C-alpha positions as CSV (number, residue, x, y, z in Angstrom):
1,M,0.0,0.0,0.0
2,P,1.6,3.4,-1.0
3,E,2.5,5.8,1.7
4,L,0.2,8.8,2.1
5,T,1.5,12.1,0.5
6,V,2.1,14.9,2.9
7,R,0.0,17.9,1.8
8,R,1.2,21.4,2.5
9,P,-1.5,24.1,3.3
10,R,-1.8,26.5,0.4
11,K,-0.2,29.9,0.8
12,E,-2.8,32.6,1.0
13,F,-3.2,34.7,-2.1
14,D,-2.0,38.3,-1.9
15,P,-3.7,40.4,-4.6
16,T,-1.5,43.5,-4.1
17,P,1.2,42.6,-6.7
18,H,-1.6,42.0,-9.3
19,R,-3.6,45.1,-8.6
20,R,-3.5,46.4,-12.2
21,E,-4.8,43.2,-13.8
22,L,-7.3,42.5,-11.1
23,V,-8.9,46.0,-11.2
24,A,-9.2,45.7,-15.0
25,I,-10.9,42.3,-14.7
26,I,-13.2,43.5,-12.0
27,D,-14.3,46.6,-14.0
28,E,-15.0,44.5,-17.1
29,I,-17.0,41.9,-15.1
30,A,-19.0,44.7,-13.4
31,G,-19.8,46.3,-16.8
32,E,-21.2,43.1,-18.3
33,S,-25.0,43.0,-18.4
34,D,-25.1,39.4,-19.6
35,F,-22.4,37.5,-17.7
36,D,-21.6,33.8,-17.9
37,S,-18.6,31.5,-17.9
38,R,-17.7,32.2,-21.5
39,T,-17.7,35.9,-20.8
40,L,-15.4,35.3,-17.8
41,D,-13.0,33.2,-19.9
42,R,-12.8,36.0,-22.5
43,I,-12.0,38.6,-19.9
44,L,-9.4,36.4,-18.2
45,K,-7.6,35.8,-21.5
46,K,-7.2,39.6,-21.9
47,Y,-5.5,39.9,-18.5
48,P,-3.4,36.9,-17.7
49,R,-1.7,36.5,-14.3
50,S,1.8,37.9,-14.6
51,G,1.8,37.0,-18.3
52,T,1.3,33.3,-17.6
53,G,-1.8,31.4,-16.5
54,F,-5.1,32.9,-15.4
55,F,-6.6,34.2,-12.2
56,S,-9.1,32.0,-10.4
57,R,-12.5,33.2,-9.3
58,S,-11.5,33.2,-5.7
59,E,-8.4,35.4,-6.5
60,I,-10.7,37.8,-8.4
61,I,-13.0,37.9,-5.3
62,A,-10.0,38.6,-3.1
63,G,-9.0,41.4,-5.4
64,F,-12.5,42.9,-5.3
65,R,-12.5,42.8,-1.5
66,R,-9.1,44.5,-1.4
67,F,-9.5,47.1,-4.2
68,G,-13.2,47.4,-5.1
69,S,-13.9,48.8,-8.5
70,T,-12.4,52.1,-9.7
71,H,-15.2,52.8,-12.2
72,Q,-18.3,51.2,-10.7
73,R,-18.8,53.2,-7.5
74,D,-22.3,52.0,-7.0
75,L,-21.6,48.4,-7.6
76,D,-23.4,46.1,-5.2
77,P,-20.7,43.9,-3.6
78,E,-23.0,40.9,-3.0
79,A,-24.2,41.0,-6.7
80,F,-20.6,41.0,-7.9
81,V,-19.5,38.2,-5.7
82,E,-22.6,36.2,-6.6
83,R,-21.5,36.3,-10.3
84,L,-18.3,34.6,-9.4
85,R,-19.4,32.3,-6.7
86,L,-17.8,28.8,-6.9
87,R,-20.1,25.8,-6.4
88,P,-23.2,27.8,-5.4
89,I,-25.1,24.6,-4.7
90,R,-23.0,24.3,-1.4
91,T,-25.1,27.1,0.2
92,L,-28.3,26.9,-1.8
93,S,-29.9,25.0,1.1
94,G,-30.0,28.1,3.2
95,V,-27.0,27.4,5.4
96,T,-23.3,27.0,5.0
97,P,-22.1,23.4,6.0
98,V,-18.8,23.2,7.7
99,T,-17.6,19.6,8.2
100,V,-14.9,18.8,10.7
101,L,-13.4,15.4,11.8
102,T,-12.4,14.2,15.1
103,K,-8.9,12.6,15.4
104,P,-8.4,8.8,15.1
105,Y,-9.7,7.1,18.3
106,P,-10.7,3.5,19.2
107,C,-14.2,2.5,18.0
108,P,-16.5,0.1,19.8
109,G,-17.7,-1.4,16.6
110,K,-16.2,-4.4,14.7
111,C,-18.1,-4.1,11.5
112,I,-16.6,-6.2,8.7
113,F,-17.4,-3.7,6.0
114,C,-15.7,-0.8,7.7
115,P,-12.3,0.5,6.3
116,N,-9.4,0.5,8.7
117,D,-7.2,3.4,7.8
118,V,-5.4,3.9,11.1
119,R,-4.3,7.4,10.2
120,M,-8.0,8.5,10.0
121,P,-11.0,8.3,12.2
122,K,-12.7,4.9,12.0
123,S,-14.5,4.2,8.7
124,Y,-12.8,7.2,6.9
125,L,-10.1,7.1,4.2
126,S,-7.3,9.6,3.6
127,N,-8.4,10.2,0.0
128,E,-11.8,11.6,1.0
129,P,-11.9,15.4,0.7
130,G,-13.1,16.1,4.2
131,A,-10.5,13.7,5.6
132,Q,-7.8,15.4,3.7
133,R,-8.8,18.8,5.1
134,A,-8.8,17.3,8.6
135,E,-5.4,15.8,8.2
136,D,-4.0,19.0,6.8
137,N,-5.2,20.8,9.9
138,R,-3.9,18.1,12.3
139,F,-7.5,17.2,13.2
140,D,-7.6,20.4,15.2
141,P,-11.2,21.7,15.4
142,Y,-10.3,25.4,15.5
143,L,-8.0,25.1,12.4
144,Q,-10.5,23.0,10.5
145,T,-13.4,25.4,11.2
146,W,-11.5,28.6,10.7
147,N,-9.8,27.4,7.4
148,R,-13.1,26.1,6.0
149,L,-14.8,29.4,6.7
150,R,-11.9,31.2,5.0
151,A,-12.2,28.8,2.0
152,Y,-16.0,29.5,1.7
153,Q,-15.5,33.2,2.0
154,S,-12.8,33.2,-0.7
155,M,-15.2,31.4,-3.1
156,G,-17.9,34.0,-2.5
157,H,-20.1,32.1,-0.1
158,P,-21.7,33.8,2.9
159,V,-20.6,32.4,6.3
160,A,-23.1,34.1,8.6
161,K,-25.2,30.9,9.2
162,V,-23.2,27.8,9.6
163,E,-24.2,24.2,10.2
164,L,-21.3,22.5,12.0
165,I,-21.1,18.8,11.1
166,V,-18.8,16.8,13.4
167,L,-17.9,13.4,11.9
168,G,-15.4,10.6,12.6
169,G,-15.8,7.3,14.3
170,T,-18.3,7.1,17.1
171,W,-18.8,10.5,18.7
172,S,-20.4,9.1,21.9
173,F,-17.3,6.9,22.6
174,H,-15.0,9.9,22.9
175,P,-14.3,11.1,26.5
176,E,-16.7,13.8,27.6
177,A,-13.9,16.3,28.2
178,Y,-12.7,15.9,24.6
179,Q,-16.2,16.3,23.2
180,I,-16.7,19.6,25.1
181,W,-13.2,20.8,24.0
182,F,-13.8,19.9,20.4
183,V,-17.1,21.7,20.2
184,K,-15.9,24.7,22.1
185,R,-12.9,25.1,19.8
186,C,-15.3,25.0,16.8
187,F,-17.3,27.8,18.4
188,D,-14.1,29.7,19.2
189,A,-13.3,29.6,15.5
190,L,-16.7,30.8,14.5
191,N,-16.6,33.6,17.0
192,D,-13.1,34.7,16.0
193,F,-13.6,34.5,12.2
194,G,-16.7,36.6,12.5
195,K,-14.6,39.3,14.3
196,G,-11.8,39.0,11.8
197,V,-9.5,37.5,14.5
198,D,-7.0,34.9,13.5
199,R,-5.7,32.7,16.3
200,R,-4.6,29.8,14.1
201,A,-0.9,30.2,15.2
202,E,-2.0,29.4,18.8
203,A,-4.2,26.4,17.9
204,G,-3.3,22.9,18.7
205,A,-0.6,21.0,20.5
206,A,2.0,18.8,18.7
207,P,0.0,16.4,16.6
208,V,-0.1,12.7,17.5
209,R,2.2,10.8,15.2
210,F,-0.4,8.8,13.3
211,R,1.8,8.8,10.2
212,E,4.2,6.5,12.1
213,L,1.6,3.8,11.8
214,P,1.2,1.6,8.7
215,S,-0.9,3.3,6.2
216,R,-3.7,0.7,6.2
217,L,-4.4,-2.6,7.8
218,N,-4.8,-5.6,5.6
219,G,-8.3,-6.9,5.7
220,R,-7.2,-10.5,5.1
221,E,-5.1,-10.6,8.2
222,S,-5.9,-9.8,11.9
223,D,-2.5,-9.6,13.5
224,A,-3.3,-6.1,14.8
225,T,-6.6,-4.3,14.8
226,Y,-7.4,-0.6,14.3
227,N,-8.1,-0.2,18.0
228,Q,-4.9,-1.9,19.0
229,L,-2.7,0.3,16.8
230,V,-4.5,3.6,17.3
231,G,-5.2,3.0,21.0
232,G,-1.6,1.9,21.5
233,L,-0.2,5.1,20.0
234,L,-2.6,7.3,22.0
235,R,-1.7,5.4,25.2
236,E,2.0,5.8,24.5
237,T,1.6,9.5,23.8
238,H,-1.0,10.5,26.4
239,G,-1.2,7.7,29.0
240,P,-4.0,5.2,29.9
241,A,-6.8,7.8,29.5
242,L,-5.8,8.2,25.8
243,L,-6.6,12.0,26.2
244,D,-4.3,14.9,25.5
245,P,-4.3,17.1,28.5
246,S,-4.5,20.2,26.2
247,E,-7.6,18.7,24.5
248,R,-10.1,19.0,27.3
249,A,-12.6,21.7,28.4
250,N,-15.5,22.0,30.9
251,W,-19.1,23.0,30.5
252,V,-18.6,26.5,31.8
253,E,-16.0,27.2,29.1
254,L,-18.3,25.8,26.4
255,E,-21.3,27.8,27.6
256,A,-19.3,31.0,27.5
257,A,-18.4,30.3,23.9
258,H,-22.1,29.6,23.2
259,L,-23.1,32.9,24.7
260,V,-20.7,34.8,22.4
261,N,-21.9,32.9,19.4
262,E,-25.6,34.0,20.0
263,T,-24.8,37.4,18.5
264,A,-21.6,36.6,16.5
265,A,-21.2,37.4,12.8
266,C,-20.7,33.7,12.1
267,R,-23.4,31.8,14.0
268,S,-24.0,28.1,14.5
269,V,-27.5,27.4,13.2
270,G,-27.1,23.7,13.6
271,L,-24.7,21.2,15.2
272,V,-24.5,17.6,14.0
273,V,-22.7,14.6,15.5
274,E,-22.3,11.1,14.3
275,T,-22.8,8.0,16.5
276,R,-24.1,4.4,16.8
277,P,-27.5,3.3,18.0
278,D,-26.2,1.3,20.9
279,H,-24.4,4.3,22.4
280,I,-27.6,6.4,22.6
281,S,-29.0,6.7,26.1
282,S,-31.0,9.3,28.0
283,E,-27.8,10.6,29.5
284,E,-26.1,10.7,26.0
285,V,-29.1,12.6,24.5
286,R,-28.9,15.2,27.2
287,R,-25.1,15.6,26.7
288,I,-25.5,16.1,23.0
289,R,-28.2,18.7,23.6
290,R,-26.0,20.5,26.1
291,L,-23.2,20.7,23.6
292,G,-25.6,22.6,21.3
293,G,-26.5,19.6,19.1
294,T,-29.6,19.7,16.9
295,K,-29.1,16.8,14.6
296,V,-27.7,13.3,15.0
297,Q,-26.3,11.1,12.2
298,I,-26.9,7.5,13.2
299,G,-25.8,4.3,11.4
300,L,-28.8,2.0,11.1
301,Q,-27.2,0.1,8.2
302,S,-29.9,-2.6,8.1
303,L,-33.3,-3.4,9.7
304,S,-32.5,-7.1,9.6
305,D,-31.0,-8.6,12.8
306,R,-29.7,-11.5,10.7
307,V,-27.8,-9.2,8.3
308,L,-26.5,-7.0,11.2
309,E,-25.2,-10.1,12.9
310,A,-23.5,-11.5,9.8
311,N,-21.7,-8.1,9.4
312,R,-20.7,-8.0,13.1
313,R,-22.5,-4.7,13.6
314,G,-22.6,-5.2,17.3
315,C,-26.1,-3.9,17.8
316,D,-29.6,-5.0,16.8
317,V,-32.7,-3.5,15.3
318,A,-34.1,-3.0,18.8
319,A,-31.2,-0.7,19.7
320,S,-32.0,1.4,16.6
321,R,-35.7,1.6,17.6
322,R,-34.7,2.8,21.2
323,A,-32.1,5.3,19.9
324,L,-34.5,6.9,17.4
325,R,-37.3,7.1,20.0
326,L,-35.0,8.8,22.5
327,L,-33.6,11.2,19.9
328,R,-36.9,12.1,18.4
329,G,-38.4,12.6,21.9
330,A,-35.6,15.1,22.6
331,G,-36.4,17.1,19.4
332,F,-33.3,16.1,17.3
333,K,-33.4,15.8,13.6
334,L,-32.7,12.2,12.6
335,H,-30.2,11.6,9.9
336,A,-30.0,7.8,9.3
337,H,-27.4,5.8,7.3
338,W,-28.5,2.7,5.5
339,M,-26.3,0.3,3.5
340,P,-27.6,-2.0,0.8
341,N,-25.4,-4.9,-0.5
342,L,-24.2,-6.0,2.9
343,L,-23.0,-9.6,3.5
344,G,-26.0,-11.9,3.8
345,S,-28.5,-9.7,2.0
346,S,-29.7,-9.4,-1.6
347,A,-31.2,-6.7,-3.8
348,E,-34.7,-8.1,-3.2
349,Q,-34.2,-8.2,0.6
350,D,-32.7,-4.7,0.5
351,A,-35.8,-3.4,-1.3
352,D,-38.0,-4.8,1.4
353,D,-35.6,-3.5,4.1
354,F,-35.8,0.0,2.6
355,A,-39.5,0.0,2.6
356,R,-39.6,-0.8,6.3
357,L,-37.6,2.4,6.9
358,F,-40.7,4.4,6.1
359,D,-43.5,1.9,6.7
360,D,-42.5,1.4,10.4
361,P,-43.4,4.4,12.6
362,D,-40.3,3.6,14.8
363,F,-38.0,4.8,12.0
364,R,-39.1,7.3,9.4
365,P,-35.9,9.4,9.4
366,D,-35.9,13.1,8.5
367,E,-32.7,12.7,6.4
368,L,-31.0,9.6,4.9
369,K,-27.7,8.6,3.4
370,L,-27.6,5.5,1.2
371,Y,-24.2,3.9,1.2
372,P,-24.1,0.8,-1.1
373,C,-21.4,-1.4,0.3
374,S,-18.0,-1.0,-1.4
375,L,-15.1,-3.3,-0.7
376,I,-12.0,-1.5,0.7
377,E,-8.8,-3.6,1.0
378,S,-8.4,-2.8,4.7
379,A,-11.9,-4.1,5.6
380,E,-12.4,-7.5,7.0
381,L,-15.0,-8.1,4.3
382,M,-12.0,-8.9,2.0
383,G,-11.8,-12.4,3.3
384,N,-15.5,-13.0,2.6
385,Y,-15.1,-11.6,-0.9
386,E,-12.1,-13.9,-1.7
387,R,-14.0,-16.9,-0.3
388,G,-16.9,-16.2,-2.6
389,E,-19.3,-15.4,0.3
390,W,-19.9,-11.8,-0.8
391,R,-20.1,-10.1,-4.2
392,P,-21.0,-6.5,-5.2
393,Y,-24.3,-6.1,-7.0
394,R,-24.1,-5.9,-10.8
395,H,-24.4,-2.3,-12.1
396,D,-28.0,-2.7,-13.4
397,E,-29.0,-4.5,-10.3
398,L,-27.7,-1.7,-8.0
399,V,-29.2,1.1,-10.2
400,D,-32.6,-0.6,-10.2
401,L,-32.5,-1.0,-6.4
402,L,-31.5,2.7,-5.9
403,A,-34.1,3.9,-8.4
404,G,-36.7,2.1,-6.3
405,C,-35.3,3.7,-3.1
406,L,-35.5,7.1,-4.6
407,E,-39.1,6.6,-5.6
408,R,-40.0,5.2,-2.1
409,T,-38.4,8.1,-0.2
410,P,-41.3,10.3,1.1
411,S,-41.5,14.0,0.5
412,Y,-40.7,14.8,4.2
413,C,-37.3,13.1,4.0
414,R,-34.1,14.5,2.5
415,L,-32.0,12.0,0.7
416,T,-28.6,13.6,1.2
417,R,-26.2,11.1,-0.4
418,V,-26.2,7.9,-2.5
419,I,-22.5,6.9,-2.3
420,R,-19.6,7.3,0.1
421,D,-17.0,9.8,-1.2
422,F,-14.3,7.0,-1.6
423,S,-11.7,7.4,-4.4
424,S,-12.0,4.7,-7.1
425,R,-8.4,3.8,-6.3
426,D,-9.5,2.6,-2.8
427,I,-12.4,0.5,-4.0
428,V,-11.5,-3.2,-4.7
429,A,-15.0,-4.2,-5.7
430,G,-18.3,-2.3,-5.9
431,N,-19.6,0.9,-7.4
432,Q,-17.0,3.4,-8.6
433,M,-19.4,5.8,-10.3
434,T,-19.4,9.3,-8.7
435,N,-22.7,10.3,-10.3
436,L,-24.7,7.2,-9.2
437,R,-27.6,9.2,-7.9
438,E,-28.0,10.9,-11.3
439,V,-27.9,7.5,-13.1
440,A,-30.5,6.1,-10.7
441,E,-32.7,9.2,-11.2
442,D,-32.5,8.7,-15.0
443,R,-33.5,5.0,-14.6
444,L,-36.5,6.1,-12.4
445,R,-37.6,8.7,-15.0
446,G,-37.2,6.1,-17.8
447,R,-39.8,3.9,-16.1
448,G,-42.2,6.7,-15.4
449,G,-41.3,7.3,-11.8
450,V,-40.4,10.5,-10.0
451,C,-38.3,11.4,-7.0
452,R,-40.1,13.6,-4.5
453,D,-37.7,13.8,-1.6
454,I,-36.7,17.2,-0.2
455,R,-33.5,17.4,-2.1
456,A,-35.3,16.9,-5.4
457,R,-37.9,19.5,-4.6
458,E,-36.0,22.3,-2.9
459,I,-36.2,25.8,-4.5
460,R,-32.4,26.4,-4.4
461,G,-31.6,29.6,-6.3
462,S,-34.8,29.9,-8.3
463,G,-37.1,32.9,-8.0
464,F,-40.7,32.6,-6.8
465,S,-43.7,34.7,-5.8
466,V,-44.5,34.7,-2.0
467,E,-48.1,35.3,-2.8
468,A,-48.3,32.2,-4.9
469,L,-46.9,29.9,-2.2
470,R,-49.2,27.2,-0.8
471,L,-49.1,26.0,2.8
472,K,-49.4,22.2,2.9
473,A,-49.2,19.6,5.7
474,Q,-48.2,16.0,5.7
475,V,-49.2,14.1,8.9
476,Y,-47.7,10.7,9.9
477,R,-47.2,8.6,13.0
478,T,-43.9,8.1,14.8
479,S,-42.7,6.2,17.8
480,I,-43.6,9.2,20.1
481,G,-46.9,10.4,18.5
482,E,-48.0,12.5,15.6
483,E,-45.6,14.3,13.2
484,H,-46.7,17.3,11.1
485,F,-44.5,18.3,8.2
486,L,-45.6,21.8,7.3
487,E,-44.3,23.2,4.0
488,F,-44.5,26.3,1.8
489,A,-44.3,25.2,-1.9
490,T,-44.7,26.8,-5.2
491,P,-47.5,25.8,-7.6
492,E,-44.9,23.6,-9.3
493,D,-44.2,21.9,-5.9
494,R,-40.8,23.4,-5.4
495,L,-40.1,23.4,-1.7
496,V,-39.3,26.9,-0.2
497,A,-39.6,26.4,3.5
498,F,-40.7,23.7,6.0
499,L,-41.2,23.0,9.7
500,R,-41.2,19.7,11.6
501,L,-43.6,19.6,14.5
502,S,-44.0,16.6,17.0
503,L,-47.2,16.3,19.0
504,P,-46.3,13.5,21.5
505,V,-48.8,11.1,22.8
506,V,-46.3,9.5,25.2
507,P,-44.4,11.2,28.1
508,L,-41.1,12.5,26.9
509,P,-38.0,11.6,28.9
510,D,-36.8,15.2,29.6
511,P,-38.9,16.8,32.4
512,E,-38.5,20.1,30.5
513,L,-40.7,18.7,27.7
514,R,-43.3,16.9,29.6
515,T,-46.2,19.3,28.5
516,S,-44.7,20.4,25.2
517,A,-45.4,20.2,21.6
518,L,-42.0,20.2,20.0
519,I,-40.7,22.0,16.9
520,R,-37.8,19.9,15.7
521,E,-36.7,21.9,12.7
522,V,-37.5,25.2,10.8
523,H,-35.8,25.5,7.5
524,V,-36.1,28.1,4.8
525,Y,-34.4,27.2,1.5
526,G,-32.8,29.4,-1.2
527,G,-29.3,30.8,-1.3
528,S,-27.9,31.6,2.2
529,L,-28.0,35.3,3.0
530,G,-26.2,37.2,5.7
531,L,-27.9,37.9,9.0
532,G,-30.7,40.4,8.5
533,R,-30.2,40.7,4.7
534,R,-33.0,40.5,2.2
535,A,-33.0,39.9,-1.5
536,E,-35.8,40.0,-4.0
537,G,-37.0,36.6,-5.1
538,R,-35.2,34.8,-2.3
539,A,-36.8,32.8,0.4
540,Q,-34.8,33.8,3.4
541,H,-35.9,36.8,5.6
542,R,-39.3,36.9,4.0
543,G,-41.3,35.9,7.2
544,L,-41.9,32.4,6.0
545,G,-40.3,30.9,9.2
546,R,-42.5,33.0,11.4
547,R,-45.7,32.0,9.5
548,L,-44.8,28.3,9.9
549,I,-44.2,28.7,13.6
550,D,-47.5,30.5,14.0
551,R,-49.2,27.6,12.3
552,A,-47.4,25.1,14.5
553,A,-48.5,27.0,17.6
554,Q,-52.1,26.8,16.3
555,L,-51.8,23.1,15.9
556,A,-50.3,22.7,19.3
557,R,-53.1,24.8,20.9
558,D,-55.8,22.8,19.1
559,A,-54.2,19.6,20.4
560,G,-54.4,20.8,24.0
561,F,-50.6,21.4,24.6
562,E,-49.7,23.9,27.3
563,D,-46.3,24.7,25.8
564,L,-44.6,25.0,22.4
565,A,-40.9,24.1,22.7
566,V,-38.2,24.4,20.0
567,I,-34.8,22.7,19.8
568,S,-33.0,25.9,18.8
569,A,-29.4,26.0,17.8
570,V,-27.1,28.4,19.6
571,G,-27.0,30.9,16.8
572,T,-30.8,30.9,16.4
573,R,-31.7,31.7,20.0
574,V,-32.0,35.4,19.4
575,Y,-34.3,34.8,16.5
576,Y,-36.7,32.7,18.6
577,R,-36.6,35.2,21.4
578,S,-37.8,37.8,18.9
579,L,-40.8,35.5,18.3
580,G,-41.7,35.4,22.0
581,F,-39.8,32.3,23.0
582,S,-38.0,32.3,26.4
583,D,-35.0,30.3,27.4
584,G,-35.3,27.0,29.3
585,D,-32.5,24.7,30.4
586,H,-31.9,23.2,26.9
587,Y,-34.9,24.4,24.8
588,Q,-36.8,27.6,24.2
589,H,-40.5,27.8,25.0
590,R,-43.6,29.8,24.2
591,S,-47.2,29.5,25.0
592,P,-49.2,28.2,22.0
593,T,-51.7,31.0,22.6
594,A,-49.1,33.8,22.4
595,Y,-49.1,36.0,19.4
């Protein structure tokens, strides 16, 4: 197995030496009434960078922020940046996602399909883009967050409303002090970046020497496990607790960072962690909530105990039922992972398994990742493959299965991914197509079907008329009661905004919620805008969230609830206070009869 290449952080671009060319480019872009990529190419060819090569979009944006435009004094900065924005789809869901990874740490699971790259958190590979960024930043949460915000800003994306996504191994297995420290440092980076403060030079202790370990384990052999190698190195470096003394914080320190973020220029409007069903308990749910969590990614993988056992998952379907019930009862958004093509299953069994995800009220996730099993050399599944006990589905077989999954996904669920972001060089057997979702959607359309999940319907950057929007409701049963999915949609059924409201019929575990109807999510789509900004034809800051909340309050009142609670993110607390909500211990509350 080849050694990993050491990647050096890119040097920040200084526009000053290129002022003449950049100002000329900026003025021409500003003067174009009909601007597209071909227009940009023509302009760039007129003003090459130092006589060789061409300026990138992010470099032009950096020049605009430094110099402005000499001839276009009334130029709208946001309109200019929007013309050049790279990968606008990244923030067209209304928020800016910032993904950070925890450092390698022992995992309680022994899943045979899981890769074992001991230089990465469990189940991740060094060639995945997010993992590369994490390694470049020594898995330091401050560096990862700050540098990702800078990258977004350089590409023209707003960074006022951020969804922090914490991935890597099993979050709930990390020591509490590390969890608190990790989240606090993410918030420190948000707070600093919003103020224009750069403390990256102070961030992080000397990194653990994960590069001294072999690059990957061999899935055919079991002389040493991921846990033995990673745990051994951490024990050698930090002692029996496996915890770096500099990587710990307490709740008081975290809550101070939260308080700053409530009014920061870069606010956390969501915090996501990733864990296993068998590590969810009432205590763990309260801890995630206290950290500021609003969504949990949870690996169900299969709803068959037989398949879970064959793949040494280490937990059963009953554990998944319990975990989802606890999380839903605490207001969390549920982001499930499901894996077809596991050892012991078949395409026909997978189709039935997927149907149970939404037929059974104990499941019915809000978001879903589909991860068809791909064989990685470091996974224990290699032995099963070579013994002929497992094979990847044929291409047509897999595409047909996924097309059926797309069609079965209800309109209240967002299907976020259809593949893992593995490099084809890492995949021994299994799908290597990066556009598998697109291929499955084409197959579905070819047989007269349609995909109606949230991702397929969201408005993104399209314009719309507020007056033409229709308020619709979808009601379904869950393990805790009745769920109302309220949505504003265009006449063409493009989704503009939605709210998830739980009306429990069973006592919720948290005493703070015993008499509460519970808003689990309010989301307004369209390109992310800065705090307080408005733009014609955009969904955000048009009062749609307030109208959905008022409708939720009416439903809670009609159902006899004394309280309407919301699982607010740290950065949305001020917004909910403006709507009459008051702070509780971990939630915000309002009487359903208020307003």
